[in-house]
PDB file of N, CA, C, O and CB in Angstrom:
ATOM      1  N   UNK A   1       0.844  -1.176   0.000  1.00  0.00           N
ATOM      2  CA  UNK A   1       0.000   0.000   0.000  1.00  0.00           C
ATOM      3  C   UNK A   1       0.884   1.232   0.000  1.00  0.00           C
ATOM      4  O   UNK A   1       1.865   1.305   0.739  1.00  0.00           O
ATOM      5  CB  UNK A   1      -0.957   0.002   1.211  1.00  0.00           C
ATOM      6  N   UNK A   2       0.535   2.186  -0.822  1.00  0.00           N
ATOM      7  CA  UNK A   2       1.323   3.409  -0.902  1.00  0.00           C
ATOM      8  C   UNK A   2       0.405   4.609  -0.718  1.00  0.00           C
ATOM      9  O   UNK A   2      -0.647   4.698  -1.351  1.00  0.00           O
ATOM     10  CB  UNK A   2       2.080   3.497  -2.252  1.00  0.00           C
ATOM     11  N   UNK A   3       0.805   5.528   0.147  1.00  0.00           N
ATOM     12  CA  UNK A   3       0.036   6.739   0.369  1.00  0.00           C
ATOM     13  C   UNK A   3       0.514   7.779  -0.625  1.00  0.00           C
ATOM     14  O   UNK A   3       1.705   8.081  -0.694  1.00  0.00           O
ATOM     15  CB  UNK A   3       0.176   7.248   1.835  1.00  0.00           C
ATOM     16  N   UNK A   4      -0.415   8.326  -1.394  1.00  0.00           N
ATOM     17  CA  UNK A   4      -0.066   9.282  -2.437  1.00  0.00           C
ATOM     18  C   UNK A   4      -0.712  10.614  -2.116  1.00  0.00           C
ATOM     19  O   UNK A   4      -1.835  10.672  -1.616  1.00  0.00           O
ATOM     20  CB  UNK A   4      -0.507   8.777  -3.834  1.00  0.00           C
ATOM     21  N   UNK A   5       0.010  11.684  -2.410  1.00  0.00           N
ATOM     22  CA  UNK A   5      -0.573  13.007  -2.318  1.00  0.00           C
ATOM     23  C   UNK A   5      -0.356  13.744  -1.014  1.00  0.00           C
ATOM     24  O   UNK A   5      -0.903  14.830  -0.823  1.00  0.00           O
ATOM     25  CB  UNK A   5      -1.987  12.906  -2.551  1.00  0.00           C
ATOM     26  N   UNK A   6       0.428  13.181  -0.117  1.00  0.00           N
ATOM     27  CA  UNK A   6       0.709  13.922   1.112  1.00  0.00           C
ATOM     28  C   UNK A   6       2.204  14.151   1.234  1.00  0.00           C
ATOM     29  O   UNK A   6       2.997  13.211   1.190  1.00  0.00           O
ATOM     30  CB  UNK A   6       0.171  13.168   2.353  1.00  0.00           C
ATOM     31  N   UNK A   7       2.567  15.377   1.384  1.00  0.00           N
ATOM     32  CA  UNK A   7       3.981  15.727   1.501  1.00  0.00           C
ATOM     33  C   UNK A   7       4.599  15.072   2.724  1.00  0.00           C
ATOM     34  O   UNK A   7       5.745  14.627   2.667  1.00  0.00           O
ATOM     35  CB  UNK A   7       4.156  17.247   1.572  1.00  0.00           C
ATOM     36  N   UNK A   8       3.864  15.001   3.836  1.00  0.00           N
ATOM     37  CA  UNK A   8       4.436  14.432   5.053  1.00  0.00           C
ATOM     38  C   UNK A   8       4.768  12.956   4.877  1.00  0.00           C
ATOM     39  O   UNK A   8       5.766  12.485   5.422  1.00  0.00           O
ATOM     40  CB  UNK A   8       3.476  14.612   6.222  1.00  0.00           C
ATOM     41  N   UNK A   9       3.958  12.220   4.131  1.00  0.00           N
ATOM     42  CA  UNK A   9       4.258  10.814   3.888  1.00  0.00           C
ATOM     43  C   UNK A   9       5.538  10.675   3.070  1.00  0.00           C
ATOM     44  O   UNK A   9       6.358   9.799   3.342  1.00  0.00           O
ATOM     45  CB  UNK A   9       3.084  10.128   3.168  1.00  0.00           C
ATOM     46  N   UNK A  10       5.712  11.540   2.064  1.00  0.00           N
ATOM     47  CA  UNK A  10       6.938  11.508   1.264  1.00  0.00           C
ATOM     48  C   UNK A  10       8.146  11.857   2.112  1.00  0.00           C
ATOM     49  O   UNK A  10       9.191  11.213   2.010  1.00  0.00           O
ATOM     50  CB  UNK A  10       6.833  12.470   0.079  1.00  0.00           C
ATOM     51  N   UNK A  11       8.004  12.878   2.950  1.00  0.00           N
ATOM     52  CA  UNK A  11       9.116  13.266   3.823  1.00  0.00           C
ATOM     53  C   UNK A  11       9.446  12.136   4.785  1.00  0.00           C
ATOM     54  O   UNK A  11      10.622  11.861   5.027  1.00  0.00           O
ATOM     55  CB  UNK A  11       8.776  14.551   4.605  1.00  0.00           C
ATOM     56  N   UNK A  12       8.440  11.480   5.337  1.00  0.00           N
ATOM     57  CA  UNK A  12       8.670  10.371   6.252  1.00  0.00           C
ATOM     58  C   UNK A  12       9.375   9.227   5.557  1.00  0.00           C
ATOM     59  O   UNK A  12      10.275   8.611   6.129  1.00  0.00           O
ATOM     60  CB  UNK A  12       7.360   9.891   6.847  1.00  0.00           C
ATOM     61  N   UNK A  13       8.971   8.929   4.312  1.00  0.00           N
ATOM     62  CA  UNK A  13       9.622   7.869   3.550  1.00  0.00           C
ATOM     63  C   UNK A  13      11.086   8.201   3.329  1.00  0.00           C
ATOM     64  O   UNK A  13      11.941   7.323   3.435  1.00  0.00           O
ATOM     65  CB  UNK A  13       8.915   7.652   2.207  1.00  0.00           C
ATOM     66  N   UNK A  14      11.386   9.455   3.023  1.00  0.00           N
ATOM     67  CA  UNK A  14      12.771   9.864   2.837  1.00  0.00           C
ATOM     68  C   UNK A  14      13.570   9.693   4.121  1.00  0.00           C
ATOM     69  O   UNK A  14      14.736   9.302   4.079  1.00  0.00           O
ATOM     70  CB  UNK A  14      12.839  11.311   2.366  1.00  0.00           C
ATOM     71  N   UNK A  15      12.956   9.980   5.251  1.00  0.00           N
ATOM     72  CA  UNK A  15      13.636   9.839   6.537  1.00  0.00           C
ATOM     73  C   UNK A  15      13.966   8.381   6.809  1.00  0.00           C
ATOM     74  O   UNK A  15      15.056   8.075   7.292  1.00  0.00           O
ATOM     75  CB  UNK A  15      12.773  10.406   7.671  1.00  0.00           C
ATOM     76  N   UNK A  16      13.030   7.468   6.502  1.00  0.00           N
ATOM     77  CA  UNK A  16      13.287   6.050   6.718  1.00  0.00           C
ATOM     78  C   UNK A  16      14.468   5.603   5.879  1.00  0.00           C
ATOM     79  O   UNK A  16      15.336   4.883   6.373  1.00  0.00           O
ATOM     80  CB  UNK A  16      12.045   5.213   6.384  1.00  0.00           C
ATOM     81  N   UNK A  17      14.519   6.017   4.616  1.00  0.00           N
ATOM     82  CA  UNK A  17      15.631   5.627   3.747  1.00  0.00           C
ATOM     83  C   UNK A  17      16.934   6.268   4.204  1.00  0.00           C
ATOM     84  O   UNK A  17      18.003   5.677   4.051  1.00  0.00           O
ATOM     85  CB  UNK A  17      15.338   6.015   2.296  1.00  0.00           C
ATOM     86  N   UNK A  18      16.853   7.471   4.763  1.00  0.00           N
ATOM     87  CA  UNK A  18      18.050   8.194   5.140  1.00  0.00           C
ATOM     88  C   UNK A  18      18.631   7.789   6.477  1.00  0.00           C
ATOM     89  O   UNK A  18      19.755   8.176   6.799  1.00  0.00           O
ATOM     90  CB  UNK A  18      17.763   9.628   5.158  1.00  0.00           C
ATOM     91  N   UNK A  19      17.900   7.025   7.262  1.00  0.00           N
ATOM     92  CA  UNK A  19      18.401   6.607   8.565  1.00  0.00           C
ATOM     93  C   UNK A  19      18.148   7.667   9.612  1.00  0.00           C
ATOM     94  O   UNK A  19      17.073   8.268   9.634  1.00  0.00           O
ATOM     95  CB  UNK A  19      19.882   6.295   8.490  1.00  0.00           C
ATOM     96  N   UNK A  20      19.107   7.908  10.476  1.00  0.00           N
ATOM     97  CA  UNK A  20      18.941   8.877  11.550  1.00  0.00           C
ATOM     98  C   UNK A  20      18.113   8.302  12.677  1.00  0.00           C
ATOM     99  O   UNK A  20      17.742   7.128  12.652  1.00  0.00           O
ATOM    100  CB  UNK A  20      18.298  10.147  11.028  1.00  0.00           C
ATOM    101  N   UNK A  21      17.825   9.126  13.662  1.00  0.00           N
ATOM    102  CA  UNK A  21      17.093   8.635  14.828  1.00  0.00           C
ATOM    103  C   UNK A  21      15.682   8.208  14.478  1.00  0.00           C
ATOM    104  O   UNK A  21      15.175   7.249  15.060  1.00  0.00           O
ATOM    105  CB  UNK A  21      17.050   9.695  15.900  1.00  0.00           C
ATOM    106  N   UNK A  22      15.020   8.903  13.526  1.00  0.00           N
ATOM    107  CA  UNK A  22      13.690   8.478  13.106  1.00  0.00           C
ATOM    108  C   UNK A  22      13.739   7.080  12.508  1.00  0.00           C
ATOM    109  O   UNK A  22      12.853   6.263  12.757  1.00  0.00           O
ATOM    110  CB  UNK A  22      13.103   9.468  12.096  1.00  0.00           C
ATOM    111  N   UNK A  23      14.769   6.806  11.722  1.00  0.00           N
ATOM    112  CA  UNK A  23      14.916   5.486  11.117  1.00  0.00           C
ATOM    113  C   UNK A  23      15.114   4.403  12.156  1.00  0.00           C
ATOM    114  O   UNK A  23      14.567   3.307  12.030  1.00  0.00           O
ATOM    115  CB  UNK A  23      16.074   5.480  10.152  1.00  0.00           C
ATOM    116  N   UNK A  24      15.893   4.701  13.181  1.00  0.00           N
ATOM    117  CA  UNK A  24      16.113   3.722  14.253  1.00  0.00           C
ATOM    118  C   UNK A  24      14.825   3.478  15.023  1.00  0.00           C
ATOM    119  O   UNK A  24      14.521   2.342  15.388  1.00  0.00           O
ATOM    120  CB  UNK A  24      17.221   4.200  15.212  1.00  0.00           C
ATOM    121  N   UNK A  25      14.070   4.537  15.271  1.00  0.00           N
ATOM    122  CA  UNK A  25      12.808   4.384  15.989  1.00  0.00           C
ATOM    123  C   UNK A  25      11.829   3.579  15.146  1.00  0.00           C
ATOM    124  O   UNK A  25      11.132   2.707  15.665  1.00  0.00           O
ATOM    125  CB  UNK A  25      12.208   5.763  16.349  1.00  0.00           C
ATOM    126  N   UNK A  26      11.771   3.867  13.840  1.00  0.00           N
ATOM    127  CA  UNK A  26      10.878   3.100  12.961  1.00  0.00           C
ATOM    128  C   UNK A  26      11.274   1.641  12.924  1.00  0.00           C
ATOM    129  O   UNK A  26      10.413   0.762  12.877  1.00  0.00           O
ATOM    130  CB  UNK A  26      10.887   3.675  11.544  1.00  0.00           C
ATOM    131  N   UNK A  27      12.577   1.373  12.944  1.00  0.00           N
ATOM    132  CA  UNK A  27      13.029  -0.016  13.003  1.00  0.00           C
ATOM    133  C   UNK A  27      12.526  -0.683  14.272  1.00  0.00           C
ATOM    134  O   UNK A  27      12.101  -1.838  14.242  1.00  0.00           O
ATOM    135  CB  UNK A  27      14.561  -0.094  12.932  1.00  0.00           C
ATOM    136  N   UNK A  28      12.573   0.038  15.390  1.00  0.00           N
ATOM    137  CA  UNK A  28      12.098  -0.508  16.663  1.00  0.00           C
ATOM    138  C   UNK A  28      10.594  -0.765  16.619  1.00  0.00           C
ATOM    139  O   UNK A  28      10.122  -1.780  17.131  1.00  0.00           O
ATOM    140  CB  UNK A  28      12.435   0.449  17.817  1.00  0.00           C
ATOM    141  N   UNK A  29       9.844   0.147  16.009  1.00  0.00           N
ATOM    142  CA  UNK A  29       8.399  -0.036  15.871  1.00  0.00           C
ATOM    143  C   UNK A  29       8.121  -1.271  15.024  1.00  0.00           C
ATOM    144  O   UNK A  29       7.307  -2.113  15.405  1.00  0.00           O
ATOM    145  CB  UNK A  29       7.739   1.218  15.239  1.00  0.00           C
ATOM    146  N   UNK A  30       8.789  -1.386  13.879  1.00  0.00           N
ATOM    147  CA  UNK A  30       8.586  -2.533  12.991  1.00  0.00           C
ATOM    148  C   UNK A  30       8.962  -3.841  13.680  1.00  0.00           C
ATOM    149  O   UNK A  30       8.243  -4.833  13.560  1.00  0.00           O
ATOM    150  CB  UNK A  30       9.406  -2.364  11.707  1.00  0.00           C
ATOM    151  N   UNK A  31      10.082  -3.850  14.402  1.00  0.00           N
ATOM    152  CA  UNK A  31      10.507  -5.057  15.127  1.00  0.00           C
ATOM    153  C   UNK A  31       9.482  -5.460  16.177  1.00  0.00           C
ATOM    154  O   UNK A  31       9.180  -6.643  16.335  1.00  0.00           O
ATOM    155  CB  UNK A  31      11.872  -4.831  15.792  1.00  0.00           C
ATOM    156  N   UNK A  32       8.953  -4.486  16.889  1.00  0.00           N
ATOM    157  CA  UNK A  32       7.986  -4.772  17.942  1.00  0.00           C
ATOM    158  C   UNK A  32       6.725  -5.413  17.362  1.00  0.00           C
ATOM    159  O   UNK A  32       6.196  -6.374  17.922  1.00  0.00           O
ATOM    160  CB  UNK A  32       7.629  -3.488  18.702  1.00  0.00           C
ATOM    161  N   UNK A  33       6.252  -4.880  16.247  1.00  0.00           N
ATOM    162  CA  UNK A  33       5.061  -5.451  15.614  1.00  0.00           C
ATOM    163  C   UNK A  33       5.376  -6.849  15.078  1.00  0.00           C
ATOM    164  O   UNK A  33       4.567  -7.767  15.209  1.00  0.00           O
ATOM    165  CB  UNK A  33       4.552  -4.532  14.468  1.00  0.00           C
ATOM    166  N   UNK A  34       6.550  -7.001  14.477  1.00  0.00           N
ATOM    167  CA  UNK A  34       6.935  -8.294  13.923  1.00  0.00           C
ATOM    168  C   UNK A  34       7.052  -9.347  15.025  1.00  0.00           C
ATOM    169  O   UNK A  34       6.604 -10.479  14.845  1.00  0.00           O
ATOM    170  CB  UNK A  34       8.262  -8.175  13.161  1.00  0.00           C
ATOM    171  N   UNK A  35       7.639  -8.991  16.146  1.00  0.00           N
ATOM    172  CA  UNK A  35       7.872  -9.950  17.220  1.00  0.00           C
ATOM    173  C   UNK A  35       6.634 -10.237  18.050  1.00  0.00           C
ATOM    174  O   UNK A  35       6.432 -11.369  18.491  1.00  0.00           O
ATOM    175  CB  UNK A  35       8.957  -9.453  18.112  1.00  0.00           C
ATOM    176  N   UNK A  36       5.793  -9.212  18.271  1.00  0.00           N
ATOM    177  CA  UNK A  36       4.663  -9.369  19.186  1.00  0.00           C
ATOM    178  C   UNK A  36       3.307  -9.396  18.495  1.00  0.00           C
ATOM    179  O   UNK A  36       2.283  -9.593  19.150  1.00  0.00           O
ATOM    180  CB  UNK A  36       4.678  -8.267  20.185  1.00  0.00           C
ATOM    181  N   UNK A  37       3.289  -9.202  17.193  1.00  0.00           N
ATOM    182  CA  UNK A  37       2.026  -9.228  16.457  1.00  0.00           C
ATOM    183  C   UNK A  37       1.299  -7.900  16.562  1.00  0.00           C
ATOM    184  O   UNK A  37       1.832  -6.925  17.093  1.00  0.00           O
ATOM    185  CB  UNK A  37       1.133 -10.349  16.971  1.00  0.00           C
ATOM    186  N   UNK A  38       0.070  -7.872  16.047  1.00  0.00           N
ATOM    187  CA  UNK A  38      -0.718  -6.635  16.034  1.00  0.00           C
ATOM    188  C   UNK A  38      -0.884  -6.058  17.443  1.00  0.00           C
ATOM    189  O   UNK A  38      -1.127  -6.782  18.409  1.00  0.00           O
ATOM    190  CB  UNK A  38      -2.096  -6.892  15.410  1.00  0.00           C
ATOM    191  N   UNK A  39      -0.747  -4.747  17.524  1.00  0.00           N
ATOM    192  CA  UNK A  39      -0.864  -4.049  18.799  1.00  0.00           C
ATOM    193  C   UNK A  39      -1.498  -2.692  18.559  1.00  0.00           C
ATOM    194  O   UNK A  39      -1.470  -2.176  17.441  1.00  0.00           O
ATOM    195  CB  UNK A  39       0.518  -3.899  19.488  1.00  0.00           C
ATOM    196  N   UNK A  40      -2.057  -2.126  19.580  1.00  0.00           N
ATOM    197  CA  UNK A  40      -2.583  -0.767  19.469  1.00  0.00           C
ATOM    198  C   UNK A  40      -1.421   0.220  19.506  1.00  0.00           C
ATOM    199  O   UNK A  40      -0.334  -0.092  19.991  1.00  0.00           O
ATOM    200  CB  UNK A  40      -3.604  -0.465  20.608  1.00  0.00           C
ATOM    201  N   UNK A  41      -1.675   1.413  18.985  1.00  0.00           N
ATOM    202  CA  UNK A  41      -0.659   2.464  19.051  1.00  0.00           C
ATOM    203  C   UNK A  41      -0.329   2.772  20.513  1.00  0.00           C
ATOM    204  O   UNK A  41       0.822   3.055  20.843  1.00  0.00           O
ATOM    205  CB  UNK A  41      -1.144   3.748  18.318  1.00  0.00           C
ATOM    206  N   UNK A  42      -1.326   2.719  21.379  1.00  0.00           N
ATOM    207  CA  UNK A  42      -1.094   2.990  22.802  1.00  0.00           C
ATOM    208  C   UNK A  42      -0.168   1.944  23.421  1.00  0.00           C
ATOM    209  O   UNK A  42       0.707   2.284  24.217  1.00  0.00           O
ATOM    210  CB  UNK A  42      -2.429   3.025  23.565  1.00  0.00           C
ATOM    211  N   UNK A  43      -0.355   0.673  23.060  1.00  0.00           N
ATOM    212  CA  UNK A  43       0.507  -0.382  23.602  1.00  0.00           C
ATOM    213  C   UNK A  43       1.936  -0.235  23.088  1.00  0.00           C
ATOM    214  O   UNK A  43       2.893  -0.386  23.847  1.00  0.00           O
ATOM    215  CB  UNK A  43      -0.046  -1.771  23.235  1.00  0.00           C
ATOM    216  N   UNK A  44       2.075   0.061  21.795  1.00  0.00           N
ATOM    217  CA  UNK A  44       3.412   0.293  21.241  1.00  0.00           C
ATOM    218  C   UNK A  44       4.071   1.503  21.892  1.00  0.00           C
ATOM    219  O   UNK A  44       5.261   1.480  22.206  1.00  0.00           O
ATOM    220  CB  UNK A  44       3.335   0.490  19.721  1.00  0.00           C
ATOM    221  N   UNK A  45       3.290   2.555  22.089  1.00  0.00           N
ATOM    222  CA  UNK A  45       3.814   3.775  22.705  1.00  0.00           C
ATOM    223  C   UNK A  45       4.344   3.494  24.109  1.00  0.00           C
ATOM    224  O   UNK A  45       5.409   3.977  24.492  1.00  0.00           O
ATOM    225  CB  UNK A  45       2.725   4.857  22.758  1.00  0.00           C
ATOM    226  N   UNK A  46       3.594   2.719  24.858  1.00  0.00           N
ATOM    227  CA  UNK A  46       4.034   2.389  26.218  1.00  0.00           C
ATOM    228  C   UNK A  46       5.315   1.558  26.179  1.00  0.00           C
ATOM    229  O   UNK A  46       6.254   1.809  26.936  1.00  0.00           O
ATOM    230  CB  UNK A  46       2.925   1.625  26.979  1.00  0.00           C
ATOM    231  N   UNK A  47       5.341   0.579  25.299  1.00  0.00           N
ATOM    232  CA  UNK A  47       6.510  -0.299  25.205  1.00  0.00           C
ATOM    233  C   UNK A  47       7.759   0.472  24.778  1.00  0.00           C
ATOM    234  O   UNK A  47       8.846   0.231  25.303  1.00  0.00           O
ATOM    235  CB  UNK A  47       6.239  -1.436  24.218  1.00  0.00           C
ATOM    236  N   UNK A  48       7.607   1.404  23.822  1.00  0.00           N
ATOM    237  CA  UNK A  48       8.766   2.113  23.279  1.00  0.00           C
ATOM    238  C   UNK A  48       8.977   3.492  23.898  1.00  0.00           C
ATOM    239  O   UNK A  48       9.873   4.231  23.492  1.00  0.00           O
ATOM    240  CB  UNK A  48       8.618   2.256  21.792  1.00  0.00           C
ATOM    241  N   UNK A  49       8.151   3.832  24.879  1.00  0.00           N
ATOM    242  CA  UNK A  49       8.238   5.104  25.593  1.00  0.00           C
ATOM    243  C   UNK A  49       8.141   6.304  24.646  1.00  0.00           C
ATOM    244  O   UNK A  49       8.952   7.230  24.694  1.00  0.00           O
ATOM    245  CB  UNK A  49       9.541   5.171  26.380  1.00  0.00           C
ATOM    246  N   UNK A  50       7.120   6.253  23.783  1.00  0.00           N
ATOM    247  CA  UNK A  50       6.803   7.346  22.866  1.00  0.00           C
ATOM    248  C   UNK A  50       5.335   7.684  23.020  1.00  0.00           C
ATOM    249  O   UNK A  50       4.600   6.965  23.698  1.00  0.00           O
ATOM    250  CB  UNK A  50       7.138   6.971  21.389  1.00  0.00           C
ATOM    251  N   UNK A  51       4.900   8.768  22.402  1.00  0.00           N
ATOM    252  CA  UNK A  51       3.483   9.102  22.435  1.00  0.00           C
ATOM    253  C   UNK A  51       2.755   8.272  21.371  1.00  0.00           C
ATOM    254  O   UNK A  51       3.360   7.885  20.371  1.00  0.00           O
ATOM    255  CB  UNK A  51       3.262  10.634  22.201  1.00  0.00           C
ATOM    256  N   UNK A  52       1.459   7.996  21.580  1.00  0.00           N
ATOM    257  CA  UNK A  52       0.689   7.279  20.550  1.00  0.00           C
ATOM    258  C   UNK A  52       0.715   8.014  19.203  1.00  0.00           C
ATOM    259  O   UNK A  52       0.740   7.375  18.152  1.00  0.00           O
ATOM    260  CB  UNK A  52      -0.766   7.095  21.012  1.00  0.00           C
ATOM    261  N   UNK A  53       0.708   9.345  19.231  1.00  0.00           N
ATOM    262  CA  UNK A  53       0.763  10.109  17.983  1.00  0.00           C
ATOM    263  C   UNK A  53       2.083   9.859  17.249  1.00  0.00           C
ATOM    264  O   UNK A  53       2.092   9.733  16.024  1.00  0.00           O
ATOM    265  CB  UNK A  53       0.590  11.613  18.266  1.00  0.00           C
ATOM    266  N   UNK A  54       3.185   9.786  17.978  1.00  0.00           N
ATOM    267  CA  UNK A  54       4.480   9.510  17.356  1.00  0.00           C
ATOM    268  C   UNK A  54       4.486   8.113  16.748  1.00  0.00           C
ATOM    269  O   UNK A  54       5.005   7.918  15.649  1.00  0.00           O
ATOM    270  CB  UNK A  54       5.621   9.652  18.384  1.00  0.00           C
ATOM    271  N   UNK A  55       3.916   7.144  17.452  1.00  0.00           N
ATOM    272  CA  UNK A  55       3.830   5.782  16.926  1.00  0.00           C
ATOM    273  C   UNK A  55       3.033   5.776  15.626  1.00  0.00           C
ATOM    274  O   UNK A  55       3.429   5.128  14.656  1.00  0.00           O
ATOM    275  CB  UNK A  55       3.182   4.833  17.964  1.00  0.00           C
ATOM    276  N   UNK A  56       1.917   6.489  15.601  1.00  0.00           N
ATOM    277  CA  UNK A  56       1.090   6.533  14.386  1.00  0.00           C
ATOM    278  C   UNK A  56       1.862   7.143  13.209  1.00  0.00           C
ATOM    279  O   UNK A  56       1.741   6.675  12.077  1.00  0.00           O
ATOM    280  CB  UNK A  56      -0.199   7.341  14.645  1.00  0.00           C
ATOM    281  N   UNK A  57       2.650   8.180  13.478  1.00  0.00           N
ATOM    282  CA  UNK A  57       3.458   8.779  12.402  1.00  0.00           C
ATOM    283  C   UNK A  57       4.476   7.768  11.870  1.00  0.00           C
ATOM    284  O   UNK A  57       4.679   7.664  10.660  1.00  0.00           O
ATOM    285  CB  UNK A  57       4.186  10.053  12.909  1.00  0.00           C
ATOM    286  N   UNK A  58       5.107   7.033  12.769  1.00  0.00           N
ATOM    287  CA  UNK A  58       6.077   6.025  12.343  1.00  0.00           C
ATOM    288  C   UNK A  58       5.387   4.905  11.570  1.00  0.00           C
ATOM    289  O   UNK A  58       5.913   4.438  10.560  1.00  0.00           O
ATOM    290  CB  UNK A  58       6.826   5.450  13.557  1.00  0.00           C
ATOM    291  N   UNK A  59       4.222   4.470  12.029  1.00  0.00           N
ATOM    292  CA  UNK A  59       3.486   3.433  11.312  1.00  0.00           C
ATOM    293  C   UNK A  59       3.079   3.913   9.919  1.00  0.00           C
ATOM    294  O   UNK A  59       3.179   3.164   8.947  1.00  0.00           O
ATOM    295  CB  UNK A  59       2.246   3.011  12.111  1.00  0.00           C
ATOM    296  N   UNK A  60       2.621   5.157   9.825  1.00  0.00           N
ATOM    297  CA  UNK A  60       2.264   5.723   8.515  1.00  0.00           C
ATOM    298  C   UNK A  60       3.472   5.720   7.566  1.00  0.00           C
ATOM    299  O   UNK A  60       3.347   5.397   6.385  1.00  0.00           O
ATOM    300  CB  UNK A  60       1.723   7.165   8.681  1.00  0.00           C
ATOM    301  N   UNK A  61       4.631   6.083   8.103  1.00  0.00           N
ATOM    302  CA  UNK A  61       5.835   6.106   7.273  1.00  0.00           C
ATOM    303  C   UNK A  61       6.227   4.696   6.849  1.00  0.00           C
ATOM    304  O   UNK A  61       6.659   4.493   5.714  1.00  0.00           O
ATOM    305  CB  UNK A  61       6.994   6.773   8.025  1.00  0.00           C
ATOM    306  N   UNK A  62       6.085   3.729   7.734  1.00  0.00           N
ATOM    307  CA  UNK A  62       6.386   2.340   7.389  1.00  0.00           C
ATOM    308  C   UNK A  62       5.462   1.832   6.291  1.00  0.00           C
ATOM    309  O   UNK A  62       5.900   1.156   5.360  1.00  0.00           O
ATOM    310  CB  UNK A  62       6.270   1.447   8.623  1.00  0.00           C
ATOM    311  N   UNK A  63       4.188   2.162   6.409  1.00  0.00           N
ATOM    312  CA  UNK A  63       3.218   1.770   5.383  1.00  0.00           C
ATOM    313  C   UNK A  63       3.557   2.442   4.055  1.00  0.00           C
ATOM    314  O   UNK A  63       3.480   1.815   2.998  1.00  0.00           O
ATOM    315  CB  UNK A  63       1.779   2.137   5.821  1.00  0.00           C
ATOM    316  N   UNK A  64       3.929   3.715   4.111  1.00  0.00           N
ATOM    317  CA  UNK A  64       4.242   4.471   2.898  1.00  0.00           C
ATOM    318  C   UNK A  64       5.428   3.870   2.148  1.00  0.00           C
ATOM    319  O   UNK A  64       5.502   3.964   0.923  1.00  0.00           O
ATOM    320  CB  UNK A  64       4.533   5.928   3.246  1.00  0.00           C
ATOM    321  N   UNK A  65       6.342   3.261   2.870  1.00  0.00           N
ATOM    322  CA  UNK A  65       7.522   2.671   2.240  1.00  0.00           C
ATOM    323  C   UNK A  65       7.332   1.190   1.939  1.00  0.00           C
ATOM    324  O   UNK A  65       8.233   0.543   1.406  1.00  0.00           O
ATOM    325  CB  UNK A  65       8.735   2.861   3.128  1.00  0.00           C
ATOM    326  N   UNK A  66       6.168   0.654   2.277  1.00  0.00           N
ATOM    327  CA  UNK A  66       5.880  -0.739   1.977  1.00  0.00           C
ATOM    328  C   UNK A  66       6.442  -1.731   2.969  1.00  0.00           C
ATOM    329  O   UNK A  66       6.514  -2.925   2.679  1.00  0.00           O
ATOM    330  CB  UNK A  66       6.390  -1.062   0.648  1.00  0.00           C
ATOM    331  N   UNK A  67       6.842  -1.256   4.140  1.00  0.00           N
ATOM    332  CA  UNK A  67       7.394  -2.168   5.161  1.00  0.00           C
ATOM    333  C   UNK A  67       6.254  -2.881   5.858  1.00  0.00           C
ATOM    334  O   UNK A  67       6.488  -3.694   6.752  1.00  0.00           O
ATOM    335  CB  UNK A  67       8.271  -1.397   6.199  1.00  0.00           C
TER     336      UNK A  67
END
């Protein structure tokens, strides 16, 4: 699935490819879902010590890049 037409999704995809702290956090989000299965944003946020909104942004970026 690819999100089209939103600048923020494109910027997020670029961040994932570019690495940096956002990339490491997205890797942690992806690993958590892969290891523990489907979870709510609130559960992921608690586990990774982030806000649910931040988790949703990372999930959106992962979806945008096809992860």
